[in-house]
MARVO-527439 format. One record per residue: residue in one letter; x, y, z of N, C-alpha, C in turn. Coordinates in Angstrom, 3 decimals, padded with zeros to 6 digits. Atoms other than C-alpha are relative to their C-alpha. Layout:
BEGIN
+----+----------+----------+----------+----------+----------+----------+----------+----------+----------+
| aa |      n.u |      n.v |      n.w |     ca.u |     ca.v |     ca.w |      c.u |      c.v |      c.w |
+----+----------+----------+----------+----------+----------+----------+----------+----------+----------+
|  A |        X |        Y |        Z |        X |        Y |        Z |        X |        Y |        Z |
...
+----+----------+----------+----------+----------+----------+----------+----------+----------+----------+
//
This chain:
BEGIN
+----+----------+----------+----------+----------+----------+----------+----------+----------+----------+
| aa |      n.u |      n.v |      n.w |     ca.u |     ca.v |     ca.w |      c.u |      c.v |      c.w |
+----+----------+----------+----------+----------+----------+----------+----------+----------+----------+
|  M |  000.392 |  001.385 |  000.128 | -010.445 | -006.790 |  012.978 |  001.256 | -000.868 |  000.139 |
|  T | -001.107 |  000.945 | -000.076 | -008.248 | -009.826 |  013.651 | -000.385 | -001.276 | -000.731 |
|  D |  000.272 |  001.265 |  000.667 | -007.876 | -013.094 |  011.776 | -000.038 | -001.115 |  001.037 |
|  S |  000.144 |  001.130 | -000.925 | -008.180 | -016.590 |  013.298 |  001.239 | -000.211 |  000.869 |
|  S | -001.219 |  000.133 | -000.807 | -004.570 | -016.429 |  014.550 |  000.179 |  001.169 |  000.956 |
|  G | -000.074 | -001.153 | -000.881 | -005.253 | -013.164 |  016.382 |  000.805 |  001.164 | -000.564 |
|  K | -000.761 | -001.089 |  000.629 | -003.251 | -011.015 |  013.941 | -000.966 |  001.020 | -000.581 |
|  R |  000.872 | -001.092 |  000.443 | -004.682 | -007.642 |  012.979 | -000.119 |  000.044 | -001.514 |
|  V |  000.302 | -000.150 |  001.422 | -006.330 | -007.171 |  009.581 | -000.725 |  001.329 | -000.171 |
|  D |  000.649 | -001.270 |  000.341 | -007.177 | -003.717 |  008.182 | -000.372 | -000.053 | -001.468 |
|  S |  000.376 | -000.036 |  001.412 | -009.000 | -003.062 |  004.934 | -000.707 |  001.306 | -000.327 |
|  A |  000.692 | -001.180 |  000.513 | -010.397 | -000.292 |  002.800 | -000.372 | -000.291 | -001.441 |
|  S |  000.394 |  000.195 |  001.395 | -012.207 | -000.126 | -000.512 | -000.641 |  001.264 | -000.547 |
|  R |  000.580 | -001.139 |  000.690 | -013.417 |  002.334 | -003.067 | -000.275 | -000.405 | -001.440 |
|  I |  000.263 |  000.189 |  001.427 | -015.041 |  002.263 | -006.486 |  000.693 |  001.126 | -000.750 |
|  I | -000.750 | -000.959 |  000.809 | -012.805 |  003.965 | -009.024 | -000.473 | -000.120 | -001.440 |
|  R |  000.537 | -000.030 |  001.362 | -014.106 |  005.017 | -012.427 |  001.124 | -000.214 | -001.023 |
|  A | -001.028 |  000.406 |  000.953 | -011.514 |  003.145 | -014.494 | -000.076 | -001.521 | -000.131 |
|  A | -000.030 |  001.446 |  000.222 | -011.045 | -000.319 | -015.934 |  001.036 | -000.656 |  000.915 |
|  P | -000.971 |  000.694 | -000.847 | -009.287 | -002.916 | -013.770 |  001.413 | -000.015 | -000.605 |
|  R | -001.322 |  000.054 |  000.618 | -006.442 | -003.156 | -016.309 |  000.742 |  001.336 |  000.150 |
|  A | -000.637 | -001.313 | -000.154 | -005.783 |  000.604 | -016.126 |  000.533 |  000.173 |  001.423 |
|  I | -000.438 | -000.107 | -001.390 | -005.560 |  000.403 | -012.328 |  001.205 | -000.910 |  000.238 |
|  Y | -001.126 |  000.922 | -000.122 | -003.282 | -002.632 | -012.478 |  001.251 |  000.602 | -000.641 |
|  D | -001.138 | -000.614 |  000.689 | -001.048 | -000.847 | -015.001 |  000.577 |  001.174 |  000.793 |
|  A | -000.469 | -001.119 | -000.832 | -000.855 |  002.214 | -012.701 |  000.825 | -000.505 |  001.180 |
|  F | -000.749 |  000.597 | -001.086 |  000.465 | -000.110 | -010.028 |  001.339 | -000.558 | -000.480 |
|  M | -001.210 |  000.631 |  000.538 |  003.066 | -001.738 | -012.279 |  001.005 |  001.007 | -000.564 |
|  D | -000.870 | -001.053 |  000.521 |  004.560 |  001.584 | -013.463 |  000.546 |  000.797 |  001.192 |
|  P | -000.520 | -000.675 | -001.200 |  006.941 |  002.962 | -010.775 | -000.192 |  001.515 | -000.012 |
|  G |  000.234 | -001.444 |  000.074 |  006.562 |  006.540 | -012.040 | -001.422 |  000.361 |  000.381 |
|  A |  001.394 | -000.219 | -000.374 |  002.799 |  006.317 | -011.751 | -000.210 | -000.296 |  001.485 |
|  L |  000.197 |  000.443 | -001.380 |  002.979 |  004.494 | -008.427 |  000.383 |  001.075 |  001.018 |
|  V | -000.397 | -001.034 | -000.967 |  004.893 |  007.264 | -006.648 | -000.853 |  001.252 | -000.119 |
|  S |  000.920 | -001.136 |  000.136 |  002.324 |  009.743 | -007.974 | -001.254 | -000.155 |  000.848 |
|  W |  001.272 |  000.183 | -000.697 | -000.643 |  008.165 | -006.234 |  000.076 | -000.821 |  001.296 |
|  L | -000.017 |  000.870 | -001.170 |  000.438 |  005.620 | -003.592 |  000.246 |  000.730 |  001.324 |
|  P | -000.247 | -000.641 | -001.302 |  001.876 |  007.929 | -000.900 | -001.249 |  000.697 |  000.531 |
|  P |  001.167 | -000.676 | -000.574 | -000.825 |  009.104 |  001.484 |  000.231 |  001.509 |  000.051 |
|  R | -000.063 | -001.459 | -000.065 | -001.599 |  012.787 |  001.851 |  001.117 |  000.448 |  000.945 |
|  G | -001.085 | -000.534 | -000.805 |  001.396 |  014.717 |  003.130 |  001.318 | -000.723 | -000.180 |
|  A | -001.230 |  000.762 |  000.202 |  003.980 |  012.212 |  001.875 |  000.407 |  000.021 | -001.469 |
|  I | -000.563 |  000.114 |  001.343 |  006.243 |  011.950 | -001.157 |  000.729 | -001.336 | -000.057 |
|  G | -000.623 |  001.307 |  000.131 |  007.428 |  008.574 | -002.442 |  001.230 |  000.016 | -000.882 |
|  H | -001.215 |  000.221 |  000.793 |  010.832 |  007.502 | -003.765 |  000.201 | -001.505 | -000.102 |
|  I | -000.208 |  001.424 |  000.197 |  011.399 |  004.069 | -005.279 |  001.477 | -000.252 | -000.266 |
|  Q | -001.395 |  000.367 |  000.184 |  014.852 |  002.537 | -004.943 |  000.136 | -001.288 | -000.823 |
|  V | -000.015 |  001.290 |  000.701 |  014.090 | -000.985 | -006.269 | -001.428 | -000.292 | -000.424 |
|  F |  001.348 |  000.330 |  000.461 |  011.141 | -002.089 | -008.389 |  000.086 | -001.062 | -001.082 |
|  D | -000.050 |  001.143 |  000.911 |  010.944 | -005.524 | -010.027 | -001.375 | -000.677 |  000.037 |
|  P |  001.389 |  000.458 | -000.102 |  007.209 | -006.133 | -010.671 | -000.266 | -001.341 | -000.696 |
|  R |  000.277 |  001.371 |  000.439 |  007.090 | -009.892 | -011.145 | -000.140 | -000.838 |  001.259 |
|  E |  000.132 |  000.851 | -001.178 |  006.140 | -012.717 | -008.794 |  001.391 | -000.374 |  000.491 |
|  G | -001.305 |  000.229 | -000.592 |  009.090 | -013.059 | -006.439 |  000.921 |  001.209 | -000.089 |
|  G | -000.814 | -001.202 |  000.173 |  010.432 | -009.648 | -007.495 | -000.065 |  000.902 |  001.224 |
|  A | -000.115 | -000.863 | -001.178 |  011.567 | -007.161 | -004.875 | -000.374 |  001.443 | -000.321 |
|  F |  000.159 | -001.446 |  000.114 |  010.708 | -003.540 | -004.266 |  000.475 |  000.632 |  001.301 |
|  R | -000.401 | -000.779 | -001.174 |  012.001 | -000.892 | -001.893 | -000.430 |  001.431 | -000.255 |
|  M |  000.533 | -001.342 |  000.161 |  010.355 |  002.444 | -001.344 |  000.117 |  000.762 |  001.310 |
|  T | -000.032 | -000.887 | -001.160 |  010.723 |  005.391 |  000.992 | -001.100 |  001.034 | -000.146 |
|  L |  000.979 | -001.071 | -000.074 |  007.897 |  007.699 |  001.989 |  000.572 |  001.068 |  000.919 |
|  V | -000.490 | -001.122 | -000.784 |  008.951 |  011.124 |  003.221 | -001.195 |  000.877 |  000.349 |
|  F |  001.125 | -000.784 | -000.486 |  006.435 |  013.007 |  005.343 |  000.473 |  001.423 |  000.291 |
|  G | -000.359 | -001.407 | -000.213 |  006.659 |  016.810 |  005.201 | -000.512 |  000.512 |  001.331 |
|  N |  000.373 | -000.632 | -001.274 |  006.626 |  018.589 |  008.562 | -000.767 | -000.920 |  000.939 |
|  A |  000.718 |  000.948 | -000.850 |  005.442 |  015.447 |  010.316 |  000.964 | -000.623 |  001.002 |
|  H | -000.986 |  000.465 | -000.971 |  008.018 |  015.191 |  013.085 | -000.589 | -001.123 |  000.849 |
|  G |  000.446 |  001.129 | -000.813 |  007.682 |  011.818 |  014.773 | -001.002 | -000.898 | -000.676 |
|  A |  001.027 |  000.792 |  000.676 |  005.331 |  010.360 |  012.132 |  000.555 | -001.249 | -000.664 |
|  G | -000.580 |  001.098 |  000.756 |  007.774 |  007.942 |  010.503 |  000.346 | -001.213 |  000.835 |
|  K | -000.376 |  001.244 | -000.649 |  008.653 |  004.355 |  011.307 |  001.505 | -000.245 | -000.091 |
|  T | -001.432 |  000.189 |  000.198 |  012.213 |  004.424 |  009.943 |  000.789 |  001.131 |  000.657 |
|  S | -000.580 | -001.169 | -000.667 |  013.100 |  007.937 |  011.105 | -001.155 |  000.927 |  000.356 |
|  D |  001.072 | -000.906 | -000.412 |  011.188 |  010.949 |  012.398 | -000.974 |  000.341 | -001.122 |
|  N |  000.910 | -000.388 |  001.076 |  009.785 |  011.742 |  008.962 |  000.040 | -000.938 | -001.203 |
|  T | -000.010 |  000.942 |  001.125 |  010.319 |  008.621 |  006.819 | -000.499 | -001.379 |  000.401 |
|  D |  000.314 |  001.430 | -000.058 |  008.908 |  005.160 |  006.298 |  000.757 | -000.624 | -001.147 |
|  E | -000.639 |  000.751 |  001.069 |  011.102 |  002.783 |  004.365 | -000.557 | -001.406 |  000.060 |
|  V |  000.540 |  001.351 |  000.064 |  009.595 | -000.473 |  003.201 |  000.815 | -000.821 | -000.986 |
|  A | -000.627 |  000.973 |  000.878 |  011.227 | -003.517 |  001.702 | -001.031 | -001.095 | -000.200 |
|  G |  001.018 |  001.011 |  000.227 |  008.992 | -006.031 |  000.056 |  000.255 | -000.821 | -001.230 |
|  R | -000.062 |  000.813 |  001.206 |  008.338 | -008.532 | -002.616 | -001.414 | -000.241 | -000.507 |
|  F |  001.270 |  000.326 |  000.635 |  005.589 | -009.310 | -005.049 | -000.226 | -001.500 |  000.155 |
|  V |  000.308 |  001.393 | -000.264 |  003.997 | -012.578 | -003.922 | -000.819 | -000.595 | -001.136 |
|  R |  000.886 |  000.502 |  001.059 |  001.277 | -012.924 | -006.542 | -000.479 |  001.172 | -000.833 |
|  L |  000.493 | -001.011 |  000.933 |  000.349 | -010.918 | -009.612 | -000.931 | -000.678 | -000.988 |
|  K |  000.984 |  000.487 |  000.960 | -002.781 | -011.605 | -011.625 | -000.509 |  001.239 | -000.735 |
|  P |  000.328 | -001.252 |  000.703 | -003.091 | -008.855 | -014.267 | -001.493 |  000.326 |  000.009 |
|  A |  001.342 | -000.579 | -000.041 | -006.179 | -006.688 | -013.885 | -000.900 | -000.603 |  001.076 |
|  E |  000.825 |  000.619 | -001.030 | -007.327 | -008.729 | -010.869 |  000.570 |  000.069 |  001.411 |
|  L | -000.523 |  000.227 | -001.341 | -004.920 | -009.111 | -007.976 |  001.488 |  000.347 |  000.080 |
|  I | -001.396 | -000.275 | -000.323 | -001.658 | -007.847 | -006.461 |  000.169 | -000.357 |  001.477 |
|  V | -000.274 |  000.380 | -001.382 | -000.299 | -009.495 | -003.316 |  001.478 |  000.283 |  000.265 |
|  Q | -001.361 | -000.379 | -000.371 |  002.787 | -008.100 | -001.587 |  000.266 | -000.359 |  001.456 |
|  D | -000.471 |  000.093 | -001.379 |  004.762 | -008.936 |  001.529 |  000.847 |  001.232 |  000.247 |
|  I | -000.648 | -001.278 | -000.293 |  006.004 | -005.751 |  003.179 |  000.596 | -000.040 |  001.401 |
|  E | -000.649 | -000.162 | -001.297 |  008.483 | -005.150 |  005.982 |  000.440 |  001.444 |  000.134 |
|  F | -000.450 | -001.357 | -000.280 |  009.058 | -001.756 |  007.529 |  001.434 | -000.054 |  000.496 |
|  V | -001.381 | -000.106 | -000.464 |  012.714 | -000.837 |  007.955 | -000.026 |  000.884 |  001.240 |
|  S |  000.113 | -000.728 | -001.260 |  012.702 |  000.136 |  011.624 |  000.705 | -000.775 |  001.105 |
|  D | -000.600 |  000.614 | -001.183 |  014.594 | -000.516 |  014.834 | -001.030 | -000.209 |  001.104 |
|  D |  001.044 |  000.086 | -001.020 |  011.334 | -000.254 |  016.772 | -000.769 | -001.320 | -000.169 |
|  P |  000.661 |  001.309 |  000.133 |  009.892 | -003.736 |  017.485 | -001.506 |  000.064 | -000.244 |
|  V |  001.441 | -000.089 |  000.263 |  006.289 | -002.456 |  017.249 | -000.301 |  000.087 | -001.502 |
|  F |  000.180 | -000.024 |  001.457 |  006.847 | -002.171 |  013.467 |  000.600 | -001.241 | -000.661 |
|  A | -000.641 |  001.204 |  000.525 |  008.489 | -005.602 |  013.093 | -001.028 | -000.952 | -000.607 |
|  G |  000.838 |  001.031 |  000.597 |  007.129 | -008.484 |  011.077 | -000.312 |  000.304 | -001.447 |
|  T |  000.359 | -000.123 |  001.412 |  005.853 | -009.019 |  007.586 | -001.501 |  000.208 | -000.116 |
|  M |  001.405 | -000.297 |  000.268 |  002.574 | -007.404 |  006.606 | -000.292 | -000.426 | -001.437 |
|  T |  000.424 |  000.377 |  001.349 |  000.778 | -008.934 |  003.633 | -001.092 |  000.965 | -000.441 |
|  M |  000.951 | -000.963 |  000.541 | -001.046 | -006.391 |  001.488 | -000.552 | -000.558 | -001.313 |
|  T |  000.672 |  000.528 |  001.180 | -003.586 | -007.614 | -001.062 | -000.878 |  001.088 | -000.603 |
|  W |  000.808 | -000.945 |  000.767 | -005.074 | -005.343 | -003.724 | -000.870 | -000.836 | -000.935 |
|  K |  000.937 |  000.759 |  000.832 | -008.192 | -006.892 | -005.295 | -000.742 |  000.980 | -000.890 |
|  L |  000.645 | -000.865 |  000.989 | -009.620 | -005.355 | -008.463 | -001.187 | -000.750 | -000.596 |
|  D |  001.217 |  000.641 |  000.506 | -013.231 | -006.265 | -009.285 | -000.764 |  000.976 | -000.888 |
|  Q |  000.764 | -000.855 |  000.899 | -014.990 | -004.839 | -012.304 | -001.444 |  000.089 |  000.477 |
|  V |  001.392 | -000.259 | -000.364 | -018.338 | -003.264 | -011.408 | -000.574 |  000.941 | -001.053 |
|  A |  000.663 | -000.828 |  001.017 | -020.858 | -001.225 | -013.407 |  000.649 |  001.372 | -000.156 |
|  D | -000.550 | -001.362 |  000.043 | -019.234 |  002.111 | -012.499 |  001.514 |  000.053 | -000.155 |
|  G | -001.453 |  000.009 |  000.133 | -015.606 |  001.014 | -012.934 |  000.597 | -001.216 |  000.674 |
|  T | -000.675 |  001.086 | -000.707 | -013.521 | -001.044 | -010.523 | -000.123 |  000.208 |  001.500 |
|  A | -000.030 | -000.011 | -001.465 | -014.031 | -001.874 | -006.874 |  001.413 | -000.419 |  000.395 |
|  V | -001.361 |  000.262 | -000.457 | -010.533 | -001.646 | -005.407 | -000.066 | -000.239 |  001.503 |
|  T |  000.004 |  000.348 | -001.415 | -010.175 | -003.411 | -002.070 |  001.425 | -000.318 |  000.426 |
|  I | -001.316 |  000.244 | -000.582 | -006.989 | -003.303 | -000.013 | -000.216 | -000.725 |  001.320 |
|  T |  000.043 |  000.730 | -001.262 | -006.581 | -005.901 |  002.737 |  001.424 | -000.157 |  000.493 |
|  C | -001.324 |  000.080 | -000.618 | -003.592 | -005.702 |  005.084 | -000.081 | -000.980 |  001.155 |
|  E | -000.016 |  001.026 | -001.034 | -002.873 | -008.780 |  007.183 |  001.302 |  000.075 |  000.784 |
|  N | -001.152 | -000.048 | -000.891 | -000.497 | -008.965 |  010.154 |  000.543 |  001.427 |  000.107 |
|  V | -000.375 | -001.412 | -000.118 | -000.499 | -005.185 |  010.582 |  000.803 |  000.189 |  001.285 |
|  P | -000.794 | -000.229 | -001.215 |  002.276 | -004.139 |  012.992 | -000.777 |  000.809 |  001.036 |
|  S |  000.750 | -000.658 | -001.075 |  000.940 | -003.017 |  016.353 |  000.326 |  001.483 |  000.125 |
|  G | -000.376 | -001.408 | -000.084 |  002.784 |  000.300 |  016.052 | -000.798 |  000.909 | -000.915 |
|  I |  000.843 | -000.793 |  000.901 |  000.409 |  001.423 |  013.300 | -001.399 |  000.036 |  000.603 |
|  S |  001.329 | -000.070 | -000.608 | -002.772 |  002.700 |  014.893 | -001.067 | -000.282 | -001.058 |
|  P |  001.072 |  000.268 |  000.961 | -005.994 |  001.500 |  013.281 | -000.526 |  001.282 | -000.652 |
|  E |  000.514 | -001.265 |  000.535 | -007.106 |  005.128 |  012.855 |  000.958 |  000.576 | -001.052 |
|  D | -000.980 | -000.504 |  000.963 | -003.874 |  006.194 |  011.141 |  000.029 | -000.859 | -001.253 |
|  H | -000.035 |  000.885 |  001.164 | -003.919 |  003.129 |  008.906 | -001.238 |  000.200 | -000.868 |
|  A |  001.237 | -000.247 |  000.753 | -007.552 |  003.694 |  007.908 |  000.104 |  001.296 | -000.792 |
|  A | -000.155 | -001.286 |  000.691 | -006.769 |  007.322 |  007.064 |  000.993 | -000.120 | -001.148 |
|  G | -001.000 |  000.169 |  001.053 | -003.670 |  006.330 |  005.074 | -000.526 | -000.799 | -001.182 |
|  L |  000.565 |  000.813 |  001.081 | -005.474 |  003.623 |  003.092 | -001.048 |  000.785 | -000.788 |
|  A |  001.018 | -000.813 |  000.674 | -008.395 |  005.946 |  002.339 |  000.648 |  001.087 | -000.846 |
|  S | -000.711 | -001.036 |  000.742 | -005.976 |  008.680 |  001.259 |  000.621 | -000.572 | -001.274 |
|  T | -000.604 |  000.639 |  001.177 | -004.132 |  006.296 | -001.088 | -001.060 | -000.311 | -001.045 |
|  L |  001.075 |  000.287 |  000.954 | -007.419 |  005.184 | -002.676 | -000.525 |  001.285 | -000.643 |
|  A |  000.441 | -001.290 |  000.555 | -008.515 |  008.816 | -003.092 |  001.028 |  000.523 | -000.988 |
|  N | -001.056 | -000.431 |  000.918 | -005.140 |  009.624 | -004.670 | -000.064 | -000.776 | -001.299 |
|  L |  000.094 |  000.839 |  001.198 | -005.495 |  006.701 | -007.070 | -001.185 |  000.437 | -000.864 |
|  A |  001.183 | -000.450 |  000.742 | -008.996 |  007.829 | -008.031 |  000.282 |  001.330 | -000.701 |
|  S | -000.332 | -001.312 |  000.604 | -007.798 |  011.402 | -008.633 |  000.987 | -000.150 | -001.143 |
|  W | -001.048 |  000.178 |  001.008 | -004.792 |  010.219 | -010.607 | -000.542 | -000.646 | -001.281 |
|  I |  000.409 |  000.795 |  001.165 | -006.607 |  007.775 | -012.894 | -001.311 |  000.464 | -000.628 |
|  E |  001.302 | -000.411 |  000.550 | -010.080 |  009.271 | -013.285 |  000.156 |  001.297 | -000.774 |
+----+----------+----------+----------+----------+----------+----------+----------+----------+----------+
//
């Protein structure tokens, strides 16, 4: 999907059997975050983590045996970002830039995590705006779904 400016927007959602506050807290704890955020086949390392509006973060994902899968190097993705908006138990908005020399990964992607309480727990919706063209829609969909499944496994 694209927005009105023609920039790509990807999204994914899942109902997770946990309270919105528990999910928000899992996002604000760097030790928890590296347990569930990396998609299947990746391990996360956090170098900087300042979870406040305007605060920065830097994280590296290392993909095992995935030669050529990374944006920063053959097997890594490094992201630098900042927390744009934090609304406890409801919303997390981040601006993310991939550390890469390849122009197809350039630009700032905005990632919004919306947490809505529902009867069975929390509907977690991830919306990514201005997705770099180097990320295929299929790979991004698989990665987002994997992250949501990891979060569900971790917290449920």
